[in-house]
Each structure stands twice: as structure tokens, then as C-alpha cells.
C-alpha positions in Angstrom: -118.8 -53.8 -32.7 -117.2 -57.1 -31.7 -113.8 -58.0 -33.1 -113.1 -61.3 -34.6 -111.1 -63.7 -32.6 -108.2 -63.5 -35.0 -107.9 -59.7 -34.8 -108.4 -59.8 -31.1 -105.4 -62.1 -30.8 -103.3 -59.9 -33.1 -104.1 -56.8 -31.0 -103.3 -58.6 -27.8 -99.9 -59.9 -28.9 -98.9 -56.5 -30.5 -99.5 -54.9 -27.2 -97.1 -57.4 -25.6 -94.2 -56.8 -28.0 -90.9 -55.8 -26.6 -89.6 -52.3 -27.4 -86.1 -52.1 -29.0 -84.3 -51.6 -25.7 -86.0 -54.6 -24.1 -85.3 -56.7 -27.2 -81.6 -55.7 -27.1 -81.3 -56.7 -23.4 -82.9 -60.1 -24.1 -80.5 -60.8 -26.9 -77.5 -59.9 -24.7 -78.7 -62.2 -21.9 -79.2 -65.0 -24.4 -75.7 -64.6 -25.8 -74.2 -64.5 -22.3 -76.0 -67.7 -21.4 -74.8 -69.4 -24.5 -71.2 -68.2 -23.9 -71.3 -69.5 -20.3 -72.5 -72.9 -21.5 -69.8 -73.0 -24.2 -67.1 -72.1 -21.6 -68.3 -74.6 -19.1 -68.7 -77.4 -21.6 -64.9 -78.2 -21.8 -64.8 -78.4 -18.0 -67.6 -80.9 -17.9 -66.1 -82.9 -20.7 -62.7 -82.9 -19.0 -64.2 -83.9 -15.6 -66.2 -86.7 -17.1 -63.1 -87.9 -19.1 -61.0 -88.0 -15.9 -63.7 -89.9 -14.0 -64.0 -92.5 -16.8 -60.2 -92.9 -17.0 -60.0 -93.4 -13.2 -62.7 -96.1 -13.3 -61.1 -97.9 -16.2 -57.7 -97.8 -14.6 -59.1 -99.1 -11.4 -60.8 -102.0 -13.2 -57.7 -102.8 -15.2 -55.5 -102.7 -12.1 -57.9 -104.9 -10.1 -58.4 -107.4 -13.0 -54.6 -107.6 -13.7 -53.7 -108.0 -10.1 -56.4 -110.7 -9.7 -54.9 -112.6 -12.7 -51.4 -112.1 -11.4 -52.0 -113.7 -8.0 -51.7 -117.4 -9.2 -48.5 -116.4 -11.1 -47.1 -114.8 -7.9 -47.8 -118.1 -6.0 -46.1 -120.1 -8.7 -43.0 -117.8 -8.7 -42.7 -118.2 -5.0 -43.2 -122.0 -5.0 -40.7 -122.4 -7.8 -38.1 -120.2 -6.1 -38.3 -122.4 -3.0 -38.5 -125.6 -5.0 -35.3 -124.8 -6.9 -33.4 -123.8 -3.7 -34.4 -127.1 -1.8 -33.7 -125.9 1.7 -33.0 -128.7 4.2 -36.0 -130.6 5.6 -36.9 -130.1 9.2 -38.5 -133.5 9.6 -38.0 -136.6 7.5 -40.2 -139.7 7.0 -42.5 -141.4 4.6 -45.8 -141.3 6.6 -47.9 -138.2 5.9 -49.8 -138.4 9.3 -46.6 -138.6 11.3 -45.0 -135.8 9.5 -48.1 -133.6 9.6 -48.1 -133.7 13.4 -44.9 -131.6 13.2 -46.9 -128.6 12.0 -48.4 -127.6 15.3 -47.8 -123.9 14.7 -49.9 -123.6 11.6 -53.3 -122.0 11.8 -54.8 -125.1 10.0 -54.2 -128.9 10.0 -52.4 -130.3 6.9 -54.6 -132.7 5.0 -54.2 -135.2 2.2 -55.5 -134.5 -1.3 -56.8 -136.9 -3.9 -54.6 -135.0 -6.4 -51.4 -135.8 -4.6 -50.0 -139.2 -3.9 -47.9 -139.2 -0.7 -45.8 -142.1 -2.1 -42.2 -141.0 -2.3 -42.7 -138.6 0.7 -39.3 -137.7 2.0 -40.1 -135.1 4.7 -41.3 -131.5 5.2 -40.4 -128.1 6.6 -42.2 -124.9 7.5 -42.3 -122.3 4.8 -44.7 -119.5 3.7 -46.6 -118.3 0.7 -47.2 -114.6 0.4 -45.9 -114.4 4.1 -48.6 -116.8 5.3 -47.2 -119.8 7.2 -47.3 -123.0 5.1 -46.3 -126.6 5.2 -43.8 -127.6 2.5 -43.6 -131.3 1.7 -40.9 -132.9 -0.5 -41.9 -135.9 -2.6 -40.0 -137.9 -5.1 -42.0 -138.9 -8.1 -41.7 -142.0 -10.2 -39.0 -140.3 -12.2 -36.9 -139.8 -9.1 -37.1 -136.0 -9.3 -38.0 -133.9 -6.3 -41.5 -132.4 -6.2 -42.6 -129.7 -3.8 -46.1 -129.7 -2.4 -47.3 -126.7 -0.4 -50.3 -126.4 1.9 -51.5 -123.0 3.3 -54.8 -121.8 4.8 -56.8 -120.4 1.9 -57.7 -116.7 2.1 -59.4 -115.3 -1.0 -58.4 -111.7 -0.2 -54.7 -112.8 -0.3 -54.7 -115.5 -3.0 -57.6 -114.4 -5.2 -60.1 -116.8 -6.6 -58.5 -120.3 -6.9 -60.3 -123.3 -8.4 -62.1 -125.5 -5.9 -61.5 -129.2 -6.5 -64.5 -130.1 -4.3 -66.7 -128.5 -7.0 -64.9 -130.4 -9.8 -62.9 -127.4 -10.9 -59.5 -128.2 -12.5 -56.3 -126.8 -11.0 -54.6 -123.8 -12.5 -51.2 -124.5 -14.1 -48.6 -121.7 -14.1 -45.0 -121.9 -15.1 -42.0 -120.1 -13.6 -38.4 -120.7 -14.7 -39.4 -123.7 -16.7 -41.2 -125.4 -13.8 -44.9 -126.0 -13.8 -47.0 -125.5 -10.7 -50.6 -126.8 -10.2 -52.7 -124.6 -7.9 -56.0 -125.5 -6.4 -58.0 -125.5 -3.1 -60.0 -127.9 -1.1 -61.4 -128.0 2.4 -60.2 -124.5 3.1 -56.6 -125.2 2.1 -54.7 -123.9 -0.9 -52.4 -126.5 -2.5 -49.5 -125.8 -4.8 -47.6 -128.7 -6.4 -44.6 -128.5 -8.7 -45.1 -130.6 -11.8 -42.3 -133.0 -12.6 -41.4 -133.3 -16.3 -40.7 -136.9 -17.2 
């Protein structure tokens, strides 16, 4: 006599049941696997947390150092501006004075943002250890202004506004003196701002 499908399935699966020893071994293996996952979980959580913290710290350092670069430029410019070391060449003609800077890795240029009226002279200087031209101007108020030119290098100076693209100069303050910072034609400019 043929069995019904339902009873045939019941017989089949009853034959496949684990005996009590096999069932106990399976339960022990399952508990050991769960314990292993539980013990390893804190390691994974800790490792992941450390990786995330390192990535965030790196981004914070990179971002803060990128933002600090213009302030570092302003600090150095103002330090030299306040100390007013003697000029190495004097004169009122920008072209004539600029010929003096033959040791620079670039040719000094004029900028639409700076009037060379009141030019008194210039000297070699540096910004972030890169050789620069330092011009001294006297504004309409009669106060000395310092104008720097240095070859622009993004890896050294960071991202600086490009006036050729219509971007406005950054303005940073150090010791109460304002400094405008911008670039054009591959040259970084820094100009102290006279307060009238």
C-alpha cells in the first residue's frame, strides 16, 4: 500500500533526526561560535573606531593647516614690515628697481591692485623660506606699506585667490596690521594695508 505524501515526509525526516549525543555536540558548537563572535566584536569595533579617528584627525589637520597658510604668510609679512630693514636699492621707477632682482626664480611684475606711486625702493626677502622681492611704498597717508612678490607654489602657500579669475584677495591681520594676499601670473602678492 502506498503512503500519502504527508506521511512519507514525516517518516523521512524522523529518520534524519539527531540522536541526543549529536544534538548536544551541535549545541556546543553553536555556543562556541556565538562566544567567538562576541569576543571578536569588541576588537572589530575598536579597530573601526581607531581607523575612523585617524581619518578624521588627518582631515582636520589638513584642513586647519590649509586655512592657516594665509595667516602664516600675513604673520611673516607683518613681522618684516614692522622691522623695516634697510632698502638695498632705492628709486621710484618700478622697472629700474625690478632689474635688481636678478637672483629670483621669477621676474617681478606690476599688479593692477598696487599703485607703484610712492615707491621708495626694495630689498631681497623671503616668504616661507622662498626668495622674494620686498618693495617699500608710501601711501597717500605717508605711511610705509610693504609689498611682497614671490613665485607662487600651491604646495607651499596653499590655495590663494587668483585675481585673473576675478577672485578677491584674502585679508588677514597680524599685530593690528592688515595684509591683502592674492596671486596673478604665477606670482603671489602680499601687501600691507595702511590704515588712514
